[in-house]
Steps between C-alpha positions, in 0.01 A plus 500: 500500500646834397410830666520827311821693562483874561790736559426741782588812300326399175178638343347154550532549875272803490243307299516207741427727794173617349180341623443145380131494584245423232254754365256551786204640306326167443552397863374839617174467308434157650571623851268798457224264388551283808497810721164612364354153547614464862389851588155440355427139599724430799508139619321365195765648271773348717349153478448516123848637435653230720320233297615668177868552585572227756243240399390473863135467612497769770184636663389628839518149641874450445633852434658540843737231627345293780654352814449156349713596199776617732489170693517304175796707384697403813432135418655549155831658603796325660682570824818599319312781325345615827839511669657703217198731482507575873872571492448741210214669689727555801773654281259730315333616821834574664623705203182705471479565874825694463326737256243627749532873564380643828269798528676798655438847645765758588443827695723806460591781740180695417275206577428427134458130428572336165474133424378219283250223569510173303181299469418180310254494214165360607447246222721372216467251218783268403518341157661154476547350153349154467318277256725207413797632700576539871635824644498468879799733513279779361262448791784550747654803328165681481337408828790506745600868454130590518466310827816654641360842405189421704242469222179362652333357188683316222299362209690254281400422142638233270375350171361147540581184307237360263345293778441812709775429751800704611843344520542323837853637553369853452205439733722355772731801476198727550374291790839504671475880502146493631338637183129419498354716221604327178314532170528290185553762233787634298589723209385857447154417638648418842679835511181688417301304758752586771523865398129574463333225699214269400200353683735245661845661496547815712730754336857544622740790550800346320565216257834321511646211305632408157295379205488488122458794264123512564555522875762772455281712274204457735714617794603801295133580432390483864793698639345804660189313608737283704873490547714230335838354581648551151452426130697181451612372162685186388773376732864603455842392613832664425822327602830687524778243473878516504760234425439328834137418422394140442329466158273228640368738766444777247310272263282361777413846627421642156256214446343543844339821376453399137261224607247754629385632164607522136531875560732456799836667451826329601822697449865417559732801527871422493838625384614141441376407151616139531259459794204544266586189300544294815162618627332408171642149524362472853159626389485228239603234750271601787184587306445140392387404851265793560120476481442843342762461230295652218424817697864533611634455150265759350566752777877466475520518123251788459550705818837388638842644424867509589618859537877534459674776692854630538531446873307437821419865551336521158303185583356683800414798280307268269315352797398849611365575151295179493388542866409132526250334727763247614873575490759233576862595566688183408839657553795421723438787745138613464500739796783699341276601207173538691551878523496515119147354483226762506197336336374149581197345665702243694875436500634146546858493619743225403497149361287347774213747489302409188175684435270216623641551852322835497192374319415247766694510819746768607247756622509810273193545284500351151238742365743733325496783243540387138547658158763746617278645774762411762644841401227659712302224672558259788397145593181436693563579866303547820460865398303386194220409740520805727420867474653796683336809649698808592444645849528880540423673829621862544484681829381861525859617544619287212239637261567861596873454447447364148190701403667771292701248297192286431302809399780607265517160329120485458489856363772425243280219370202734483303296752372780719251278685791284610680808626181624670466174695830587668431874530172443689680300767791744520270798544291328769811387684646853494164673561 
């Protein structure tokens, strides 16, 4: 398998950096049609769309997951899975607990008090991809930071299989976190139901979780009615490698993202051209044993690349231009170049920290900015599920000391009523 070669300072590099998403117009029209249907017909639209897109016979009788379904799910999973899941939960909780910011108030010498109060959102919706696949890790990465934030109500949605069931591994993950409000729906229609509410589904304040292009466009449409975590696109990995990197590790890690989607982007950036050929040989050797070979092959040949640079510093410059979702530093001394990295969703340091460690187990959130948005956006955190209010309390003496300056600033802006609000108090205090 041969990956395209791109020189870092070539015109082809600029072209490669441009968006690789398909024309969205057709998708947009379909999503708008679904939005109108859900808004007009509520639950009935959800059930019909679920039958149409997922082939599942969903109605009021089986729309919400029952206790019996949870019990059955536990019967279908093994103890080894439960042990690994619980260990991952502990790691993810511990990491996100460190993100909690305390409310604070600080008085000054005039008795003025300034501060900030952090409060959890009341109700959030988490989207977990489903259907024929299992994504229990998405349950953990959505629900745990929300729980740490103190969110009282968490509604989980996931598309059902054709028999109307949800994946048992996903259900057990939800049950281990104590989630009780779980609905069998997916796609754009699930986003609209969460955002606007239906006869059965109360509306939420925020929607979090990755999905396909329909889910992403639906989240974009409802932003403003509710908050969203981010607009996520196809998965990405960029690996910076030097001469010390093992080609087998590089190949394995490139394919770990390529298997997500034919639009997934896997990029090797190196100043060792001979490494590229070794990696290609490893790709050919390892792919034969993988279950999603066709997807991997298409993603690597159409979206993947080897970007050749002059040195390690230029490799870091390329990474900052791409601003990848996942960045691996497969170099001899990764911490020595960390200061050169400015844009990345998550940074994996060294040969023994492949991207799946972060996806499943280490603790940091795997819901990360994609499509270059790591230039200005962050991973999902506890703060995603909280809101802040500023606290301002001026004393009489404090206001009088600052009154003239506030009046001046308001007058410069032509807002005389603002200035008058201060003048009235000043005059009464001095009267």
